[in-house]
C-alpha positions in Angstrom: 11.9 -11.4 -15.8 11.0 -11.9 -12.1 8.2 -14.5 -11.8 4.8 -13.1 -10.9 4.6 -15.1 -7.7 7.8 -13.5 -6.5 6.2 -10.1 -6.8 3.2 -11.3 -4.9 5.4 -12.8 -2.2 7.4 -9.6 -1.9 4.2 -7.6 -1.5 2.9 -10.0 1.1 6.1 -10.0 3.1 6.1 -6.2 3.1 2.5 -6.1 4.4 3.2 -8.7 7.1 6.1 -6.7 8.4 4.1 -3.5 8.6 4.4 -3.4 12.4 8.2 -2.9 12.0 7.5 0.4 10.2 4.9 1.4 12.8 7.4 1.1 15.6 10.1 2.8 13.7 7.9 5.8 13.1 6.6 5.8 16.7 10.2 6.0 18.0 11.1 8.7 15.6 8.1 10.7 16.9 9.0 10.0 20.5 12.6 11.2 20.0 11.4 14.3 18.1 14.0 13.5 15.4 12.4 15.8 12.9 12.4 18.7 15.3 16.1 18.2 15.8 16.7 18.5 12.0 14.4 21.5 11.4 17.4 23.9 11.2 19.4 21.7 8.9 21.2 18.4 8.5 23.0 16.9 11.5 25.4 14.1 12.1 24.4 11.0 13.9 26.6 11.9 16.8 24.8 15.3 17.2 21.4 13.6 16.9 22.3 11.0 19.4 23.4 13.6 22.0 20.2 15.6 21.4 18.0 12.5 21.8 20.0 10.8 24.6 20.3 7.7 22.4 23.0 5.2 21.4 24.6 6.6 18.2 25.0 3.3 16.4 21.4 2.2 17.2 20.0 5.6 16.2 22.0 5.4 12.9 20.4 2.0 12.1 16.9 3.4 12.8 17.5 6.4 10.6 19.0 4.3 7.9 15.9 2.1 7.9 13.5 5.1 7.9 15.5 6.7 5.1 15.0 3.6 3.0 11.2 4.2 3.0 11.4 8.0 2.4 11.3 9.2 6.0 14.5 11.2 6.4 17.4 11.0 4.0 21.2 10.4 4.5 23.0 13.1 2.5 26.5 12.2 3.6 27.9 9.3 5.5 25.8 9.2 8.8 24.5 12.7 8.3 20.7 13.1 7.9 18.1 15.6 6.7 14.4 16.0 6.5 12.2 14.8 3.6 8.5 15.7 2.8 7.4 12.7 4.8 9.7 13.5 7.7 8.2 17.1 7.7 5.0 15.5 8.9 6.8 14.7 12.2 7.6 18.3 12.9 5.8 19.5 16.0 5.2 23.0 14.6 4.1 21.9 11.1 0.4 23.0 10.7 -0.1 19.6 9.1 1.9 17.7 11.7 1.1 14.1 12.4 3.7 13.7 15.2 1.1 13.2 18.0 -0.9 10.8 15.8 2.3 8.8 15.3 3.0 8.8 19.1 -0.5 7.5 19.7 0.2 4.4 17.7 2.7 3.2 20.4 2.3 1.9 23.9 -1.3 0.9 24.7 -2.5 1.0 21.1 0.3 -1.2 19.9 -0.1 -3.6 22.8 -3.8 -3.9 22.1 -3.3 -4.7 18.5 -1.0 -7.5 19.6 -4.0 -9.2 21.1 -6.2 -9.1 17.9 -6.6 -12.9 17.8 -8.3 -12.9 21.2 -10.7 -10.2 20.1 -11.6 -12.0 16.8 -12.2 -15.2 18.7 -14.3 -13.6 21.5 -16.0 -10.8 19.6 -15.1 -8.4 22.4 -12.8 -5.5 22.9 -9.6 -6.6 24.5 -8.5 -3.2 25.8 -10.5 -3.5 29.1 -9.1 -7.0 29.6 -5.5 -5.8 29.2 -5.7 -2.5 31.0 -8.5 -3.1 33.5 -11.0 -0.5 32.3 -12.4 1.0 29.0 -10.2 3.3 27.0 -11.7 6.6 28.1 -11.7 5.7 31.8 -8.1 4.5 31.4 -7.1 7.8 29.8 -8.6 9.7 32.7 -6.1 8.0 35.0 -3.2 8.4 32.5 -3.3 12.1 31.6 0.0 12.1 29.6 -1.4 9.5 27.2 -4.8 11.3 27.3 -3.0 14.5 26.2 -1.4 12.6 23.3 -4.8 11.3 22.3 -6.2 14.8 22.3 -3.4 16.1 20.2 -3.5 13.2 17.8 -7.2 13.8 17.3 -6.4 17.4 16.6 -3.8 16.3 14.1 -6.4 14.3 12.2 -9.1 16.9 12.7 -7.0 19.4 10.8 -7.3 17.2 7.7 -10.9 16.1 8.2 -12.2 19.5 9.3 -10.8 21.2 6.1 -12.9 18.8 4.1 -16.0 19.2 6.4 -15.9 23.0 6.0 -15.5 22.7 2.3 -18.4 20.2 1.9 -20.9 21.6 4.3 -22.3 25.1 4.9 -23.0 26.0 8.6 -24.2 29.5 7.8 -27.9 28.4 8.1 -27.4 27.8 11.8 -27.2 30.2 14.7 -26.0 27.9 17.6 -23.8 24.8 17.2 -23.3 22.2 20.0 -20.3 20.0 19.5 -21.1 16.8 21.5 -18.1 15.0 22.8 -16.0 17.9 21.4 -12.8 17.1 23.4 -10.4 19.9 23.5 -12.7 22.2 21.4 -10.5 22.4 18.3 -13.3 21.4 15.9 -15.8 23.8 17.4 -13.3 26.7 17.4 -12.4 26.2 13.7 -16.1 26.1 12.7 -16.7 29.3 14.7 -13.7 30.9 13.1 -15.2 30.5 9.6 -18.7 31.5 10.7 -18.4 34.6 12.9 -22.2 34.8 13.5 -22.2 31.3 15.1 -22.7 30.7 18.8 -20.9 27.6 20.0 -21.2 25.2 22.9 -18.6 22.5 23.8 -20.2 19.6 25.6 -18.2 16.7 27.1 -17.4 15.0 30.4 -16.1 17.4 33.0 -12.5 16.0 33.1 -12.4 16.2 29.3 -14.0 19.6 28.8 -11.7 21.1 31.4 -8.8 20.4 29.0 -10.3 22.8 26.4 -9.0 26.4 26.1 -11.2 28.5 23.8 -9.4 31.1 21.7 -9.6 34.5 23.4 -11.4 36.2 20.5 -14.1 33.5 20.5 -14.9 33.7 24.3 -17.9 35.9 23.9 -19.6 33.4 21.5 -18.3 30.3 23.3 -19.8 28.3 26.1 -18.7 25.2 27.9 -21.1 22.6 29.4 -20.1 19.4 31.0 -22.2 16.3 31.3 -22.9 12.8 30.1 -24.6 12.7 26.7 -26.0 9.4 27.4 -28.1 11.1 30.1 -29.0 14.4 28.3 -27.7 17.0 25.9 -28.0 20.8 26.0 -31.2 22.0 24.4 -32.0 25.3 22.6 -29.5 24.9 19.7 -30.4 24.4 16.1 -27.4 22.3 15.1 -25.8 19.3 16.9 -22.5 17.9 15.7 -21.2 14.4 16.3 -17.7 14.0 14.8 -16.2 10.6 15.2 -18.4 9.8 18.2 -20.8 7.1 17.1 -18.1 4.7 16.0 -16.9 4.5 19.6 -20.1 2.9 20.8 -22.4 -0.1 20.2 -25.9 0.3 18.8 -27.6 0.4 22.2 -25.5 3.3 23.4 -25.8 5.1 20.1 -29.6 4.9 20.2 -29.6 6.3 23.7 -27.4 9.2 22.6 -29.4 9.8 19.4 -32.6 9.7 21.4 -31.4 12.5 23.6 -30.5 14.5 20.5 -33.9 13.7 19.1 -35.6 15.3 22.1 -33.4 18.4 21.7 -33.9 19.0 18.0 -37.6 18.1 18.2 -38.0 21.1 20.4 -35.7 23.5 18.5 -36.5 22.3 14.9 -32.7 21.8 14.5 -30.6 19.3 12.6 -28.0 16.7 13.5 -24.7 16.6 11.6 -22.8 13.3 11.8 -19.3 13.3 10.5 -18.1 9.7 10.2 -16.7 7.2 7.7 -19.4 5.2 5.9 -18.1 1.8 4.8 -18.8 1.1 1.1 -19.7 -2.3 -0.3 -17.2 -4.4 -2.3 -13.5 -5.1 -2.1 -12.0 -1.7 -2.9 -9.5 -0.3 -0.4 -11.1 2.0 2.2 -9.3 3.0 5.4 -12.6 2.7 7.3 -12.5 -1.1 6.9 -9.2 -1.1 8.8 -10.3 1.5 11.3 -13.3 -0.8 12.1 -10.9 -3.4 13.5 -9.3 -0.7 15.6 -12.7 0.1 17.1 -13.4 -3.6 17.7 -10.2 -3.8 19.7 -10.4 -0.6 21.7 -14.1 0.0 22.4 -16.7 -2.5 23.4 -19.3 -2.4 20.7 -17.4 0.2 18.7 -17.5 -0.1 14.9 -17.5 1.7 11.6 -20.9 1.4 9.9 -22.5 1.2 6.4 -25.2 3.5 5.1 -27.8 0.8 5.9 -26.5 0.5 9.4 -26.8 4.3 9.9 -30.3 4.3 8.5 -31.4 1.6 11.0 -29.6 3.2 13.9 -31.1 6.6 13.4 -34.6 5.2 12.8 -34.5 3.5 16.2 -34.0 6.9 17.7 -36.8 8.5 15.7 -34.4 10.3 13.3 -33.9 10.0 9.6 -31.1 10.7 7.2 -31.9 13.7 5.0 -28.8 13.7 2.9 -25.3 12.2 2.8 -22.5 14.5 1.5 -19.2 12.9 0.5 -16.0 14.8 1.1 -12.4 14.9 -0.3 -11.3 12.5 2.4 -12.7 9.2 3.7 -15.3 11.0 5.9 -18.9 11.7 4.9 -21.4 14.3 6.3 -24.6 12.7 7.3 -27.4 15.3 7.8 -30.3 14.0 9.9 -33.5 15.3 11.4 -36.8 14.4 12.9 
């Protein structure tokens, strides 16, 4: 029998080497390896030519990925897809390829400076790249596009759960604040054909949105800074994965602007975020919280008590919290 401490050590070593796997997946996504295998297995020579890669090095990468279930070697140096590899297919409705690509370059480099952030208590991204994340993305449109696509990848999963858990039919006009490329808004409007929708974001972000043709009559686009004001006249305001990007002072300013809008319209605020539970049980939000610390000055995932206090400071109150089938929760708030 293997001593128990050997099992613990093996588990620890596997966890400590997690960054190896991250980089292997990132490279597989960058090389579009899954896309090259969508029509059937290929030899390493064929794949190397398609990827403009060194055949021996590519074989070693695929051998490593196959050992953890991403791709499979079916003959000597001939590979095929697996269910996990299918998630790297660009045209898979559940694709996570862009999410995988996002984990490279600036994100990976930032995580390499975690010690500095823990010691200083500050985001290290601006120190490394000279400006906050969103300002940096504005000057790096290729990476910004990957970010948008990665958020859409995740939104497909999270939105399915939101639409299952919460009924928007009671509303007539939804404003998606910080709605990015408009994917979330368009999907909600698809399900609720009576709903008017407004996408609100900074001009350079909102300009990247392309509403579906069949939604254009019900869709409007407004650009602006939600720390200054938000559109009025709607009866529902949505914040999906927005508050965790900002510190308390910024969040209170944003929530205060929403308070003014819904106070006039009698509307509601729907917050869709992760709520960190108490205790030691695994919860992805506890790890995402570290990501927010690194990337966004003041960014954090919050507990229920922290959301209660935050909303109260803006004159709002939580009316209900609805769990979903994923790590996200629906927070319904009002005046």
